[in-house]
N, C-alpha and C positions, 0 to 999 in steps of 0.2 A: 407743357402739359398735353397729354394725348387727347385727341378729339374724341368726344363721347360718341357711341354708336347712335345712329338716328333713332329717335323715339317714334315708332310706328306701331299702332295697335289695330289688329283686324277687327272689323265691325264697328269702328269708331270713326267719326268724321275728322278730317284733317284740313287745316287751312294751309295751302301751298302758295308760295311766292317764288317766282323766278324772274330775275331782272336782266335787262340788256347789259352787255359788256360796256363798262365805263359810262353807263347811262345812255348808250346809243339806242336809237329806235329799233324795235323788233317788228313793228307793224307800220306800214306806210299808208295802207288804204284797205278798202273792203276786200280786195282780192287776196291780200296777205291773210286777213282774218278768216276768210272763207277757207283758205288752204289749211290754216291751223285747226279750225273746227273740224274739217274733214278728217284730218289725221287724229285728232282727239277722239272723235266718234268711233273710229276703227280700233284704236289702241285701247280705249277704255273698255270696249266690249270684249276684246281678246284677253285682257288682263283681269277681267271681272272686278272693275272698279266702278262704283256708282258715283256719277258726277251730279252734284247738287246745284252748283253755281259756277259761273266763270266771268272773268273780267279781262278783256284783251285791251290793255292800255298801250300807250305809245311805246313805253320802254319797260313794261312789266306785265307779267301774267299772274293773275290770282285765280286759284281754283279752290272749291270746297268739295272734297271727295272722300268716299268711304271705301277702303280696300277690303277684299275678301280675305286677304292674307298679307302679312307685313311687307313682304318683298314686292308686292304688286305695284306699289307706288313708284319704287325705283325703276322697275321694268317699264312702267307706263311712261315716265318722264324720259327715260333713255331712248325708247323707241320713238316717242313723240319728237324728241330733240333731233334725232338722226333724220327723220323724215322731213320735218319742217325746215330745219336749217339747210338741208341740201336743196330743197325747192326754193327757199328764200334766196340763197346765194346764186342759184342759176338765174332766177328772175331778175335780180338786181346787179348781176355781174360782179359779185364780190366773192371773197373766200375767207376762210378762217372761222373762228368761233363767233357765235352770236350772243351767248349767254355769259353772265358774270358768275362763273363757277357753278357749283351744285345748286339744285333747287333747295329751298328751305321749307320746313313744314312744322306745324305744331298740332298736337292732338286737341280736339275741342270737346268739351263736356256736353252731353245731351241736355236738352232743355233750353233755358234762357240763353245760355252762352252760344249754343249752336244756332239759335235764331238770330242772335247778334252777328255771328259770323256770316250767315246767309245775307243779312242786310248790308254788312260791310262790303261783300263782293258785289252784290247786285247794285249797290249804291255808289260804286267806285267811279263811275263816269256818267255824264248826262248824254253822251253821244248815242243815238239810236243804234242798236245792233252790236254795240261794243260789249255789253254785259248781257247776262241771261235774264235781267229784270223784266223785259217786255213779255216774256212767256208766262210770267206770274201776274201780269197786269192786263190780261185780256188778249194778248197777242197770240200768233200761231204757236202751237206746241210742237216739240220734236222729241223723238225717243231718247235723245242724248241725255236729257235731264231726269232726275228722280227727286221729287219734292221730299224733304225730310218731314217727319211727323209733326214738328212744330209749325210748319206751314199749314198743314191740314187742320190743325187745331185752331186756326184763326177764324174759322167760320164753318157753317154747315153746308153752304152752297158755294159754287165757284165765284159768284158775285160778291158774297160776303168776304171770302178769303182775299179776292183781288182788292176790294176796298180797304180792308184792314191792312193789307201789305203795302198798299200805296201810301197809307197814312204813316206807316213805319218808315218808309223810304223818304217821304217828304219831311218827316221830323228829323231824321238822321240819328246816328248813334251819338251818345255822349262822347266827347273827345277822349275821356279816360278809358272808355270801353274799347274804342277803336285803337288807341295806342297799345292797350294791353294785348289785344288780339294780334296786332302786327309784331309786337315784341316777342310773343310766344312763337309765332311762325318763324320769324327771322332768327331766333335764338335756339330753335329746336326744343321748346318747352311745351308744357300743357297749358291750356287756357280753361279756367273754370274755378271751382271751389277748392278750398284747402283739402277737403276730404278726397275729392277726385284726384288731385295731384299726389296725395299720399298713397292712395291705392295704386296708381300707375307706377309710382316709384318703387313700391314694394314688389309689384309684379315684374317690372322690367329690370330690377336690381341696378338702377341708375337714377340720378336726380330727375325730377319732372319739373323743377323750377330752379332758378338761379340761387346759389347759396348766398346768405347775407354777406355783405362786404365787411372786411376787417377781421380781426382775430376773435375767436369765440369768447364769450363772457366767462370770467372766472367764477366758479362756484365756491361756496364754503369748503366743500370737500377737496377741490383742487388746491386750495390754499393750505390745507392741513399737511402736517409732516414737515 
């Protein structure tokens, strides 16, 4: 079966996941992470991609980002990969690929699902500086991040928003919600309501969610004749 074209929608948030080749580490220390963030800051600005959250884990990168146009995400990740992989290989005396194939991404519905995706990425690790969470919990802010509307709706003052967001991260996502978001990103599907998925499928002329397994149910009409 031919691979479906990547589902990317301008002006919508996307959960991106890129994993290390065969589970190998892609970051070994803060120097690696700083190099990746520097490249991300430059490429996101040049490709007009709004970055909402990041998690730089040992063998995986998670991003929540909104592109101004569909091809911007691919250009972002290609440029980011070339720049970071070259620097990483030079520093660690290695060669070859760093990533396990193409990056994966899923479109995220605005509202509750987008807030869940923000919490998923920011809550991916407890290590200081590895995720963008500290910037929403009273830490220093940088121009790299753009808070989605759902974060602003958590309170009328910075203190209220930080306190409400800390509670969300401390509580954690329900396992089913976290699994659903990751499955959408890794499978190239949409995350959100049935109506959101149906509208995306109609606009993109491709499925926005996996088809049910098994053969279609027979209807009375299909049995006729």
